[in-house]
N, CA, C and O atoms as CSV, one atom per row, in Angstrom:
chain,resi,resn,atom,element,x,y,z
A,1,MET,N,N,75.028,184.838,74.945
A,1,MET,CA,C,74.179,184.175,73.975
A,1,MET,C,C,74.803,182.827,73.599
A,1,MET,O,O,76.017,182.712,73.434
A,2,PHE,N,N,73.959,181.831,73.471
A,2,PHE,CA,C,74.408,180.485,73.156
A,2,PHE,C,C,73.996,180.077,71.748
A,2,PHE,O,O,72.949,180.486,71.247
A,3,ILE,N,N,74.826,179.274,71.130
A,3,ILE,CA,C,74.427,178.506,69.953
A,3,ILE,C,C,73.806,177.237,70.517
A,3,ILE,O,O,74.337,176.664,71.469
A,4,VAL,N,N,72.688,176.786,69.947
A,4,VAL,CA,C,72.072,175.531,70.370
A,4,VAL,C,C,72.382,174.491,69.302
A,4,VAL,O,O,72.082,174.684,68.124
A,5,ASN,N,N,72.981,173.399,69.724
A,5,ASN,CA,C,73.350,172.314,68.828
A,5,ASN,C,C,72.609,171.052,69.262
A,5,ASN,O,O,72.441,170.804,70.456
A,6,VAL,N,N,72.171,170.263,68.295
A,6,VAL,CA,C,71.506,168.989,68.595
A,6,VAL,C,C,72.294,167.857,67.967
A,6,VAL,O,O,72.927,168.028,66.926
A,7,GLU,N,N,72.251,166.692,68.612
A,7,GLU,CA,C,72.882,165.492,68.076
A,7,GLU,C,C,71.909,164.333,68.196
A,7,GLU,O,O,71.138,164.240,69.151
A,8,SER,N,N,71.962,163.446,67.199
A,8,SER,CA,C,71.040,162.313,67.185
A,8,SER,C,C,71.801,161.010,67.347
A,8,SER,O,O,72.849,160.806,66.734
A,9,ALA,N,N,71.265,160.139,68.171
A,9,ALA,CA,C,71.824,158.811,68.369
A,9,ALA,C,C,70.826,157.790,67.838
A,9,ALA,O,O,69.682,157.724,68.287
A,10,ILE,N,N,71.284,156.994,66.874
A,10,ILE,CA,C,70.432,155.978,66.254
A,10,ILE,C,C,71.165,154.651,66.321
A,10,ILE,O,O,72.340,154.565,65.962
A,11,CYS,N,N,70.470,153.614,66.782
A,11,CYS,CA,C,71.062,152.286,66.871
A,11,CYS,C,C,70.215,151.304,66.062
A,11,CYS,O,O,68.997,151.227,66.225
A,12,ARG,N,N,70.886,150.562,65.191
A,12,ARG,CA,C,70.234,149.500,64.400
A,12,ARG,C,C,71.108,148.264,64.449
A,12,ARG,O,O,72.314,148.347,64.219
A,13,ASP,N,N,70.526,147.141,64.740
A,13,ASP,CA,C,71.274,145.880,64.785
A,13,ASP,C,C,72.512,146.002,65.680
A,13,ASP,O,O,73.593,145.523,65.337
A,14,ASP,N,N,72.333,146.647,66.825
A,14,ASP,CA,C,73.403,146.834,67.816
A,14,ASP,C,C,74.591,147.661,67.307
A,14,ASP,O,O,75.697,147.561,67.837
A,15,LYS,N,N,74.349,148.473,66.278
A,15,LYS,CA,C,75.379,149.383,65.786
A,15,LYS,C,C,74.834,150.802,65.788
A,15,LYS,O,O,73.678,151.042,65.440
A,16,TRP,N,N,75.696,151.744,66.189
A,16,TRP,CA,C,75.337,153.155,66.275
A,16,TRP,C,C,75.779,153.896,65.020
A,16,TRP,O,O,76.853,153.637,64.478
A,17,LEU,N,N,74.939,154.817,64.569
A,17,LEU,CA,C,75.279,155.657,63.426
A,17,LEU,C,C,76.171,156.798,63.909
A,17,LEU,O,O,75.748,157.631,64.711
A,18,VAL,N,N,77.394,156.828,63.422
A,18,VAL,CA,C,78.327,157.902,63.743
A,18,VAL,C,C,78.987,158.372,62.451
A,18,VAL,O,O,78.975,157.674,61.437
A,19,ILE,N,N,79.555,159.556,62.511
A,19,ILE,CA,C,80.260,160.100,61.357
A,19,ILE,C,C,81.673,160.483,61.763
A,19,ILE,O,O,81.966,160.689,62.941
A,20,THR,N,N,82.531,160.573,60.777
A,20,THR,CA,C,83.797,161.259,60.960
A,20,THR,C,C,83.543,162.664,60.444
A,20,THR,O,O,83.193,162.853,59.279
A,21,ARG,N,N,83.721,163.650,61.314
A,21,ARG,CA,C,83.487,165.043,60.931
A,21,ARG,C,C,84.525,165.466,59.896
A,21,ARG,O,O,85.686,165.061,59.957
A,22,SER,N,N,84.089,166.279,58.955
A,22,SER,CA,C,85.004,166.798,57.941
A,22,SER,C,C,86.128,167.586,58.602
A,22,SER,O,O,85.914,168.254,59.614
A,23,ILE,N,N,87.312,167.507,58.034
A,23,ILE,CA,C,88.422,168.295,58.566
A,23,ILE,C,C,88.207,169.788,58.305
A,23,ILE,O,O,88.923,170.627,58.854
A,24,LYS,N,N,87.225,170.115,57.468
A,24,LYS,CA,C,86.874,171.521,57.200
A,24,LYS,C,C,86.056,172.139,58.336
A,24,LYS,O,O,85.911,173.359,58.409
A,25,GLU,N,N,85.522,171.290,59.223
A,25,GLU,CA,C,84.681,171.788,60.311
A,25,GLU,C,C,85.501,172.623,61.297
A,25,GLU,O,O,86.641,172.287,61.619
A,26,GLU,N,N,84.901,173.714,61.766
A,26,GLU,CA,C,85.555,174.610,62.722
A,26,GLU,C,C,85.845,173.903,64.034
A,26,GLU,O,O,86.921,174.072,64.607
A,27,HIS,N,N,84.896,173.115,64.513
A,27,HIS,CA,C,85.031,172.442,65.810
A,27,HIS,C,C,85.194,170.938,65.618
A,27,HIS,O,O,84.362,170.302,64.969
A,28,ALA,N,N,86.236,170.378,66.164
A,28,ALA,CA,C,86.458,168.932,66.234
A,28,ALA,C,C,86.509,168.239,64.877
A,28,ALA,O,O,86.036,167.110,64.740
A,29,GLY,N,N,87.073,168.896,63.886
A,29,GLY,CA,C,87.225,168.285,62.571
A,29,GLY,C,C,88.039,167.003,62.648
A,29,GLY,O,O,89.023,166.934,63.384
A,30,GLY,N,N,87.636,165.985,61.891
A,30,GLY,CA,C,88.347,164.717,61.852
A,30,GLY,C,C,88.023,163.751,62.973
A,30,GLY,O,O,88.579,162.653,63.023
A,31,THR,N,N,87.122,164.143,63.884
A,31,THR,CA,C,86.788,163.261,65.003
A,31,THR,C,C,85.494,162.493,64.736
A,31,THR,O,O,84.704,162.852,63.863
A,32,LEU,N,N,85.303,161.441,65.501
A,32,LEU,CA,C,84.083,160.649,65.443
A,32,LEU,C,C,82.984,161.393,66.195
A,32,LEU,O,O,83.224,161.930,67.277
A,33,SER,N,N,81.784,161.425,65.627
A,33,SER,CA,C,80.713,162.218,66.216
A,33,SER,C,C,79.356,161.617,65.886
A,33,SER,O,O,79.208,160.855,64.930
A,34,LEU,N,N,78.371,161.975,66.699
A,34,LEU,CA,C,76.984,161.719,66.327
A,34,LEU,C,C,76.613,162.732,65.254
A,34,LEU,O,O,77.290,163.749,65.104
A,35,VAL,N,N,75.550,162.467,64.509
A,35,VAL,CA,C,75.078,163.399,63.485
A,35,VAL,C,C,74.315,164.526,64.167
A,35,VAL,O,O,73.505,164.276,65.060
A,36,GLY,N,N,74.565,165.753,63.757
A,36,GLY,CA,C,73.854,166.865,64.367
A,36,GLY,C,C,74.221,168.189,63.759
A,36,GLY,O,O,74.946,168.262,62.767
A,37,GLY,N,N,73.708,169.242,64.374
A,37,GLY,CA,C,73.997,170.581,63.884
A,37,GLY,C,C,73.254,171.637,64.659
A,37,GLY,O,O,72.539,171.357,65.621
A,38,LYS,N,N,73.444,172.857,64.211
A,38,LYS,CA,C,72.904,174.027,64.895
A,38,LYS,C,C,71.423,174.236,64.605
A,38,LYS,O,O,70.935,173.953,63.511
A,39,VAL,N,N,70.725,174.740,65.616
A,39,VAL,CA,C,69.321,175.130,65.466
A,39,VAL,C,C,69.289,176.476,64.753
A,39,VAL,O,O,69.980,177.412,65.153
A,40,ASP,N,N,68.481,176.571,63.693
A,40,ASP,CA,C,68.329,177.821,62.950
A,40,ASP,C,C,67.364,178.759,63.664
A,40,ASP,O,O,66.433,178.307,64.330
A,41,VAL,N,N,67.581,180.053,63.529
A,41,VAL,CA,C,66.657,181.050,64.067
A,41,VAL,C,C,65.404,181.035,63.200
A,41,VAL,O,O,65.484,181.187,61.981
A,42,GLU,N,N,64.246,180.851,63.833
A,42,GLU,CA,C,62.980,180.768,63.095
A,42,GLU,C,C,61.915,181.692,63.649
A,42,GLU,O,O,60.784,181.663,63.163
A,43,GLY,N,N,62.221,182.502,64.634
A,43,GLY,CA,C,61.176,183.322,65.235
A,43,GLY,C,C,60.311,182.455,66.125
A,43,GLY,O,O,60.799,181.490,66.713
A,44,SER,N,N,59.026,182.784,66.233
A,44,SER,CA,C,58.102,181.999,67.063
A,44,SER,C,C,57.685,180.740,66.320
A,44,SER,O,O,57.142,180.810,65.217
A,45,THR,N,N,57.943,179.586,66.933
A,45,THR,CA,C,57.662,178.311,66.280
A,45,THR,C,C,57.512,177.213,67.331
A,45,THR,O,O,57.765,177.451,68.512
A,46,VAL,N,N,57.113,176.039,66.923
A,46,VAL,CA,C,57.008,174.886,67.821
A,46,VAL,C,C,57.860,173.742,67.274
A,46,VAL,O,O,58.144,173.674,66.078
A,47,ASP,N,N,58.257,172.854,68.169
A,47,ASP,CA,C,59.028,171.660,67.808
A,47,ASP,C,C,60.324,171.966,67.050
A,47,ASP,O,O,60.757,171.176,66.211
A,48,ILE,N,N,60.933,173.102,67.347
A,48,ILE,CA,C,62.136,173.509,66.618
A,48,ILE,C,C,63.303,172.538,66.846
A,48,ILE,O,O,64.056,172.243,65.918
A,49,ILE,N,N,63.448,172.053,68.057
A,49,ILE,CA,C,64.540,171.122,68.358
A,49,ILE,C,C,64.329,169.809,67.611
A,49,ILE,O,O,65.251,169.307,66.968
A,50,GLU,N,N,63.141,169.258,67.689
A,50,GLU,CA,C,62.826,167.993,67.035
A,50,GLU,C,C,62.995,168.096,65.517
A,50,GLU,O,O,63.539,167.192,64.882
A,51,ARG,N,N,62.523,169.205,64.945
A,51,ARG,CA,C,62.670,169.396,63.497
A,51,ARG,C,C,64.133,169.546,63.105
A,51,ARG,O,O,64.537,169.105,62.030
A,52,THR,N,N,64.925,170.165,63.969
A,52,THR,CA,C,66.351,170.315,63.684
A,52,THR,C,C,67.048,168.963,63.682
A,52,THR,O,O,67.890,168.700,62.823
A,53,VAL,N,N,66.704,168.104,64.635
A,53,VAL,CA,C,67.278,166.755,64.665
A,53,VAL,C,C,66.992,166.051,63.337
A,53,VAL,O,O,67.901,165.489,62.725
A,54,LYS,N,N,65.755,166.080,62.898
A,54,LYS,CA,C,65.359,165.422,61.646
A,54,LYS,C,C,66.051,166.049,60.440
A,54,LYS,O,O,66.549,165.340,59.565
A,55,ARG,N,N,66.078,167.375,60.398
A,55,ARG,CA,C,66.695,168.089,59.275
A,55,ARG,C,C,68.175,167.758,59.153
A,55,ARG,O,O,68.663,167.467,58.061
A,56,GLU,N,N,68.889,167.800,60.272
A,56,GLU,CA,C,70.331,167.541,60.245
A,56,GLU,C,C,70.639,166.117,59.783
A,56,GLU,O,O,71.575,165.907,59.012
A,57,LEU,N,N,69.865,165.144,60.245
A,57,LEU,CA,C,70.074,163.765,59.796
A,57,LEU,C,C,69.890,163.645,58.290
A,57,LEU,O,O,70.689,163.005,57.607
A,58,TYR,N,N,68.843,164.258,57.784
A,58,TYR,CA,C,68.583,164.162,56.347
A,58,TYR,C,C,69.648,164.924,55.545
A,58,TYR,O,O,70.143,164.418,54.538
A,59,GLU,N,N,69.996,166.125,55.986
A,59,GLU,CA,C,70.973,166.939,55.263
A,59,GLU,C,C,72.369,166.324,55.252
A,59,GLU,O,O,73.067,166.383,54.240
A,60,GLU,N,N,72.775,165.735,56.374
A,60,GLU,CA,C,74.141,165.242,56.476
A,60,GLU,C,C,74.333,163.814,55.978
A,60,GLU,O,O,75.340,163.509,55.340
A,61,VAL,N,N,73.354,162.922,56.272
A,61,VAL,CA,C,73.547,161.515,55.905
A,61,VAL,C,C,72.373,160.887,55.154
A,61,VAL,O,O,72.409,159.697,54.841
A,62,GLY,N,N,71.328,161.677,54.861
A,62,GLY,CA,C,70.251,161.215,53.994
A,62,GLY,C,C,69.285,160.203,54.563
A,62,GLY,O,O,68.668,159.453,53.805
A,63,ILE,N,N,69.132,160.156,55.882
A,63,ILE,CA,C,68.159,159.213,56.434
A,63,ILE,C,C,67.024,159.943,57.144
A,63,ILE,O,O,67.147,161.101,57.542
A,64,GLU,N,N,65.917,159.222,57.285
A,64,GLU,CA,C,64.734,159.728,57.980
A,64,GLU,C,C,64.586,158.972,59.300
A,64,GLU,O,O,64.944,157.799,59.405
A,65,ILE,N,N,64.054,159.664,60.295
A,65,ILE,CA,C,63.769,159.024,61.582
A,65,ILE,C,C,62.280,159.116,61.860
A,65,ILE,O,O,61.564,159.894,61.231
A,66,LYS,N,N,61.824,158.311,62.811
A,66,LYS,CA,C,60.426,158.384,63.236
A,66,LYS,C,C,60.217,159.667,64.016
A,66,LYS,O,O,61.181,160.272,64.484
A,67,ASP,N,N,58.965,160.093,64.162
A,67,ASP,CA,C,58.652,161.388,64.756
A,67,ASP,C,C,59.135,161.564,66.190
A,67,ASP,O,O,59.638,162.629,66.547
A,68,ALA,N,N,58.989,160.543,67.002
A,68,ALA,CA,C,59.342,160.686,68.420
A,68,ALA,C,C,60.854,160.682,68.596
A,68,ALA,O,O,61.541,159.782,68.111
A,69,VAL,N,N,61.368,161.688,69.290
A,69,VAL,CA,C,62.773,161.713,69.679
A,69,VAL,C,C,62.815,161.841,71.198
A,69,VAL,O,O,61.995,162.543,71.790
A,70,THR,N,N,63.769,161.161,71.826
A,70,THR,CA,C,63.861,161.144,73.279
A,70,THR,C,C,65.079,161.934,73.730
A,70,THR,O,O,66.211,161.613,73.370
A,71,PHE,N,N,64.833,162.972,74.522
A,71,PHE,CA,C,65.927,163.762,75.066
A,71,PHE,C,C,66.731,162.891,76.021
A,71,PHE,O,O,66.156,162.211,76.871
A,72,VAL,N,N,68.060,162.904,75.890
A,72,VAL,CA,C,68.929,162.112,76.757
A,72,VAL,C,C,69.677,162.999,77.746
A,72,VAL,O,O,69.607,162.770,78.953
A,73,TYR,N,N,70.393,164.010,77.251
A,73,TYR,CA,C,71.087,164.920,78.165
A,73,TYR,C,C,71.591,166.143,77.407
A,73,TYR,O,O,71.592,166.187,76.177
A,74,SER,N,N,72.019,167.130,78.185
A,74,SER,CA,C,72.581,168.346,77.593
A,74,SER,C,C,73.919,168.647,78.235
A,74,SER,O,O,74.206,168.213,79.350
A,75,SER,N,N,74.728,169.398,77.512
A,75,SER,CA,C,76.022,169.843,78.023
A,75,SER,C,C,76.321,171.192,77.380
A,75,SER,O,O,75.580,171.665,76.520
A,76,SER,N,N,77.412,171.794,77.811
A,76,SER,CA,C,77.827,173.047,77.174
A,76,SER,C,C,79.325,173.012,76.961
A,76,SER,O,O,80.052,172.307,77.661
A,77,PHE,N,N,79.777,173.783,75.983
A,77,PHE,CA,C,81.207,173.903,75.715
A,77,PHE,C,C,81.454,175.234,75.011
A,77,PHE,O,O,80.523,175.917,74.584
A,78,VAL,N,N,82.717,175.577,74.904
A,78,VAL,CA,C,83.122,176.790,74.205
A,78,VAL,C,C,83.997,176.361,73.033
A,78,VAL,O,O,84.958,175.613,73.211
A,79,THR,N,N,83.662,176.841,71.821
A,79,THR,CA,C,84.444,176.485,70.637
A,79,THR,C,C,85.790,177.195,70.664
A,79,THR,O,O,86.016,178.098,71.469
A,80,ASP,N,N,86.669,176.775,69.780
A,80,ASP,CA,C,87.981,177.415,69.661
A,80,ASP,C,C,87.844,178.898,69.327
A,80,ASP,O,O,88.712,179.700,69.671
A,81,ALA,N,N,86.752,179.255,68.656
A,81,ALA,CA,C,86.506,180.652,68.289
A,81,ALA,C,C,85.848,181.445,69.419
A,81,ALA,O,O,85.567,182.632,69.259
A,82,GLY,N,N,85.596,180.786,70.576
A,82,GLY,CA,C,85.025,181.479,71.724
A,82,GLY,C,C,83.509,181.517,71.774
A,82,GLY,O,O,82.939,182.256,72.577
A,83,CYS,N,N,82.840,180.732,70.929
A,83,CYS,CA,C,81.369,180.689,70.945
A,83,CYS,C,C,80.887,179.711,72.013
A,83,CYS,O,O,81.398,178.596,72.119
A,84,ASN,N,N,79.900,180.134,72.802
A,84,ASN,CA,C,79.287,179.276,73.808
A,84,ASN,C,C,78.206,178.427,73.148
A,84,ASN,O,O,77.344,178.940,72.435
A,85,VAL,N,N,78.267,177.123,73.398
A,85,VAL,CA,C,77.338,176.188,72.759
A,85,VAL,C,C,76.640,175.341,73.809
A,85,VAL,O,O,77.278,174.824,74.726
A,86,ILE,N,N,75.325,175.203,73.670
A,86,ILE,CA,C,74.551,174.217,74.428
A,86,ILE,C,C,74.340,173.052,73.477
A,86,ILE,O,O,73.831,173.234,72.371
A,87,ASN,N,N,74.726,171.859,73.900
A,87,ASN,CA,C,74.589,170.667,73.076
A,87,ASN,C,C,73.531,169.765,73.693
A,87,ASN,O,O,73.562,169.495,74.894
A,88,MET,N,N,72.599,169.299,72.875
A,88,MET,CA,C,71.512,168.434,73.333
A,88,MET,C,C,71.555,167.133,72.535
A,88,MET,O,O,71.619,167.151,71.306
A,89,VAL,N,N,71.520,166.011,73.240
A,89,VAL,CA,C,71.606,164.700,72.594
A,89,VAL,C,C,70.255,163.996,72.706
A,89,VAL,O,O,69.633,163.976,73.768
A,90,PHE,N,N,69.817,163.419,71.584
A,90,PHE,CA,C,68.521,162.744,71.500
A,90,PHE,C,C,68.686,161.330,70.978
A,90,PHE,O,O,69.484,161.076,70.076
A,91,LEU,N,N,67.923,160.413,71.556
A,91,LEU,CA,C,67.829,159.051,71.052
A,91,LEU,C,C,66.709,159.044,70.019
A,91,LEU,O,O,65.589,159.470,70.299
A,92,CYS,N,N,67.023,158.557,68.829
A,92,CYS,CA,C,66.067,158.571,67.720
A,92,CYS,C,C,65.887,157.159,67.171
A,92,CYS,O,O,66.743,156.292,67.346
A,93,GLU,N,N,64.760,156.950,66.506
A,93,GLU,CA,C,64.494,155.645,65.901
A,93,GLU,C,C,64.542,155.772,64.385
A,93,GLU,O,O,63.841,156.593,63.793
A,94,TYR,N,N,65.375,154.951,63.772
A,94,TYR,CA,C,65.532,154.918,62.316
A,94,TYR,C,C,64.188,154.636,61.646
A,94,TYR,O,O,63.398,153.830,62.137
A,95,ASP,N,N,63.936,155.307,60.521
A,95,ASP,CA,C,62.724,155.055,59.752
A,95,ASP,C,C,63.049,154.577,58.341
A,95,ASP,O,O,62.601,153.501,57.945
A,96,SER,N,N,63.825,155.356,57.568
A,96,SER,CA,C,64.108,154.955,56.191
A,96,SER,C,C,65.359,155.640,55.647
A,96,SER,O,O,65.866,156.610,56.210
A,97,GLY,N,N,65.830,155.096,54.535
A,97,GLY,CA,C,66.994,155.650,53.850
A,97,GLY,C,C,68.261,154.872,54.163
A,97,GLY,O,O,68.324,154.101,55.121
A,98,THR,N,N,69.261,155.094,53.333
A,98,THR,CA,C,70.576,154.496,53.519
A,98,THR,C,C,71.546,155.609,53.850
A,98,THR,O,O,71.691,156.563,53.086
A,99,ALA,N,N,72.212,155.491,54.987
A,99,ALA,CA,C,73.133,156.533,55.425
A,99,ALA,C,C,74.339,156.605,54.489
A,99,ALA,O,O,74.978,155.593,54.199
A,100,TYR,N,N,74.636,157.810,54.026
A,100,TYR,CA,C,75.808,158.033,53.180
A,100,TYR,C,C,76.323,159.447,53.408
A,100,TYR,O,O,75.660,160.261,54.050
A,101,ASN,N,N,77.480,159.728,52.890
A,101,ASN,CA,C,78.135,161.015,53.044
A,101,ASN,C,C,77.461,162.037,52.122
A,101,ASN,O,O,77.972,162.337,51.043
A,102,LYS,N,N,76.320,162.563,52.549
A,102,LYS,CA,C,75.533,163.477,51.723
A,102,LYS,C,C,76.082,164.901,51.737
A,102,LYS,O,O,75.888,165.645,50.776
A,103,SER,N,N,76.759,165.285,52.807
A,103,SER,CA,C,77.274,166.646,52.950
A,103,SER,C,C,78.787,166.609,53.204
A,103,SER,O,O,79.222,166.684,54.353
A,104,PRO,N,N,79.589,166.493,52.137
A,104,PRO,CA,C,81.039,166.338,52.297
A,104,PRO,C,C,81.723,167.488,53.045
A,104,PRO,O,O,82.784,167.288,53.636
A,105,ASP,N,N,81.138,168.676,53.028
A,105,ASP,CA,C,81.730,169.788,53.776
A,105,ASP,C,C,81.603,169.591,55.284
A,105,ASP,O,O,82.339,170.203,56.058
A,106,GLU,N,N,80.664,168.731,55.703
A,106,GLU,CA,C,80.441,168.475,57.121
A,106,GLU,C,C,80.823,167.052,57.545
A,106,GLU,O,O,81.207,166.814,58.690
A,107,VAL,N,N,80.711,166.120,56.608
A,107,VAL,CA,C,80.886,164.700,56.916
A,107,VAL,C,C,81.975,164.103,56.037
A,107,VAL,O,O,81.881,164.117,54.810
A,108,GLU,N,N,82.999,163.586,56.678
A,108,GLU,CA,C,84.088,162.913,55.969
A,108,GLU,C,C,83.695,161.481,55.615
A,108,GLU,O,O,83.950,161.012,54.505
A,109,ALA,N,N,83.063,160.784,56.584
A,109,ALA,CA,C,82.668,159.386,56.382
A,109,ALA,C,C,81.513,159.035,57.313
A,109,ALA,O,O,81.322,159.669,58.351
A,110,VAL,N,N,80.748,158.019,56.929
A,110,VAL,CA,C,79.610,157.532,57.711
A,110,VAL,C,C,79.925,156.108,58.158
A,110,VAL,O,O,80.442,155.303,57.382
A,111,HIS,N,N,79.608,155.806,59.414
A,111,HIS,CA,C,79.909,154.484,59.972
A,111,HIS,C,C,78.723,153.967,60.788
A,111,HIS,O,O,77.988,154.744,61.396
A,112,TRP,N,N,78.551,152.662,60.790
A,112,TRP,CA,C,77.699,151.976,61.756
A,112,TRP,C,C,78.659,151.185,62.623
A,112,TRP,O,O,79.302,150.259,62.129
A,113,MET,N,N,78.777,151.526,63.916
A,113,MET,CA,C,79.771,150.920,64.796
A,113,MET,C,C,79.120,150.420,66.080
A,113,MET,O,O,78.126,150.972,66.553
A,114,THR,N,N,79.703,149.365,66.627
A,114,THR,CA,C,79.230,148.867,67.913
A,114,THR,C,C,79.675,149.827,69.018
A,114,THR,O,O,80.536,150.684,68.816
A,115,TYR,N,N,79.072,149.659,70.170
A,115,TYR,CA,C,79.441,150.444,71.350
A,115,TYR,C,C,80.943,150.313,71.616
A,115,TYR,O,O,81.635,151.310,71.823
A,116,GLU,N,N,81.433,149.088,71.607
A,116,GLU,CA,C,82.846,148.828,71.895
A,116,GLU,C,C,83.750,149.467,70.849
A,116,GLU,O,O,84.791,150.028,71.192
A,117,GLU,N,N,83.367,149.389,69.584
A,117,GLU,CA,C,84.184,150.001,68.526
A,117,GLU,C,C,84.309,151.509,68.727
A,117,GLU,O,O,85.384,152.080,68.541
A,118,ILE,N,N,83.212,152.146,69.105
A,118,ILE,CA,C,83.259,153.600,69.344
A,118,ILE,C,C,84.136,153.904,70.549
A,118,ILE,O,O,84.989,154.791,70.493
A,119,MET,N,N,83.930,153.175,71.632
A,119,MET,CA,C,84.692,153.432,72.859
A,119,MET,C,C,86.192,153.228,72.679
A,119,MET,O,O,86.991,153.845,73.384
A,120,ASN,N,N,86.575,152.374,71.746
A,120,ASN,CA,C,87.992,152.088,71.516
A,120,ASN,C,C,88.565,152.786,70.284
A,120,ASN,O,O,89.733,152.587,69.948
A,121,HIS,N,N,87.754,153.601,69.611
A,121,HIS,CA,C,88.211,154.248,68.381
A,121,HIS,C,C,89.171,155.400,68.716
A,121,HIS,O,O,88.865,156.217,69.584
A,122,PRO,N,N,90.319,155.476,68.044
A,122,PRO,CA,C,91.293,156.531,68.356
A,122,PRO,C,C,90.806,157.949,68.038
A,122,PRO,O,O,91.348,158.916,68.573
A,123,GLN,N,N,89.803,158.085,67.183
A,123,GLN,CA,C,89.293,159.416,66.833
A,123,GLN,C,C,88.015,159.771,67.600
A,123,GLN,O,O,87.379,160.783,67.307
A,124,ALA,N,N,87.638,158.940,68.580
A,124,ALA,CA,C,86.430,159.220,69.375
A,124,ALA,C,C,86.815,160.094,70.568
A,124,ALA,O,O,87.493,159.630,71.485
A,125,PRO,N,N,86.386,161.359,70.560
A,125,PRO,CA,C,86.705,162.237,71.685
A,125,PRO,C,C,85.868,161.866,72.918
A,125,PRO,O,O,84.871,161.154,72.802
A,126,PRO,N,N,86.273,162.346,74.085
A,126,PRO,CA,C,85.553,162.010,75.322
A,126,PRO,C,C,84.061,162.352,75.277
A,126,PRO,O,O,83.247,161.602,75.816
A,127,TRP,N,N,83.686,163.468,74.645
A,127,TRP,CA,C,82.271,163.859,74.620
A,127,TRP,C,C,81.443,162.918,73.751
A,127,TRP,O,O,80.274,162.686,74.060
A,128,THR,N,N,82.002,162.373,72.686
A,128,THR,CA,C,81.261,161.397,71.875
A,128,THR,C,C,81.086,160.104,72.663
A,128,THR,O,O,80.011,159.504,72.638
A,129,LYS,N,N,82.124,159.676,73.356
A,129,LYS,CA,C,82.027,158.475,74.185
A,129,LYS,C,C,80.985,158.664,75.286
A,129,LYS,O,O,80.212,157.750,75.575
A,130,GLU,N,N,80.963,159.836,75.893
A,130,GLU,CA,C,79.973,160.111,76.949
A,130,GLU,C,C,78.554,160.073,76.379
A,130,GLU,O,O,77.648,159.531,77.012
A,131,SER,N,N,78.358,160.636,75.205
A,131,SER,CA,C,77.032,160.607,74.576
A,131,SER,C,C,76.592,159.188,74.284
A,131,SER,O,O,75.452,158.823,74.570
A,132,ILE,N,N,77.473,158.384,73.720
A,132,ILE,CA,C,77.134,156.991,73.410
A,132,ILE,C,C,76.844,156.224,74.701
A,132,ILE,O,O,75.905,155.430,74.748
A,133,ARG,N,N,77.636,156.450,75.738
A,133,ARG,CA,C,77.408,155.784,77.028
A,133,ARG,C,C,76.014,156.116,77.555
A,133,ARG,O,O,75.280,155.231,77.996
A,134,ARG,N,N,75.658,157.397,77.504
A,134,ARG,CA,C,74.364,157.821,78.042
A,134,ARG,C,C,73.186,157.331,77.203
A,134,ARG,O,O,72.176,156.904,77.762
A,135,VAL,N,N,73.290,157.383,75.883
A,135,VAL,CA,C,72.169,156.920,75.057
A,135,VAL,C,C,72.013,155.413,75.154
A,135,VAL,O,O,70.897,154.898,75.083
A,136,ALA,N,N,73.129,154.696,75.315
A,136,ALA,CA,C,73.050,153.240,75.471
A,136,ALA,C,C,72.319,152.893,76.770
A,136,ALA,O,O,71.522,151.955,76.800
A,137,LEU,N,N,72.582,153.635,77.830
A,137,LEU,CA,C,71.877,153.418,79.092
A,137,LEU,C,C,70.393,153.743,78.964
A,137,LEU,O,O,69.550,153.029,79.507
A,138,THR,N,N,70.073,154.817,78.249
A,138,THR,CA,C,68.666,155.202,78.041
A,138,THR,C,C,67.938,154.150,77.222
A,138,THR,O,O,66.767,153.860,77.468
A,139,ARG,N,N,68.633,153.581,76.250
A,139,ARG,CA,C,68.038,152.597,75.351
A,139,ARG,C,C,67.744,151.272,76.057
A,139,ARG,O,O,66.791,150.578,75.702
A,140,SER,N,N,68.572,150.916,77.071
A,140,SER,CA,C,68.372,149.614,77.728
A,140,SER,C,C,67.297,149.613,78.764
A,140,SER,O,O,67.037,148.581,79.382
């Protein structure tokens, strides 16, 4: 059984919205990351992935995105606790709100960073760099 995780990539004025994950987080605490989270069990439903992307953005950093989200790629990993995770990355378009640290248990800090700043950041793990690389290619 897999946990399904979604991540959102948003670019405004050539800067990407990224967070520093809280050190309280089980997986990759203290690292640079896209905003995202786990899909909740809802039974039979539609647009669960898209709604999760929107929900996580609002819950963690307080912003809204436009309805259309573009799937970029998926990957899988195993957490330190041995949980299998499918991770899905989406390119999203900003709609409204000011990004801030709305969920301190999940988000240490909020940043708008250029592609180069993320790629050279000491706390950017390889998977975050790969996600930014892929969404930047999709965006161009």
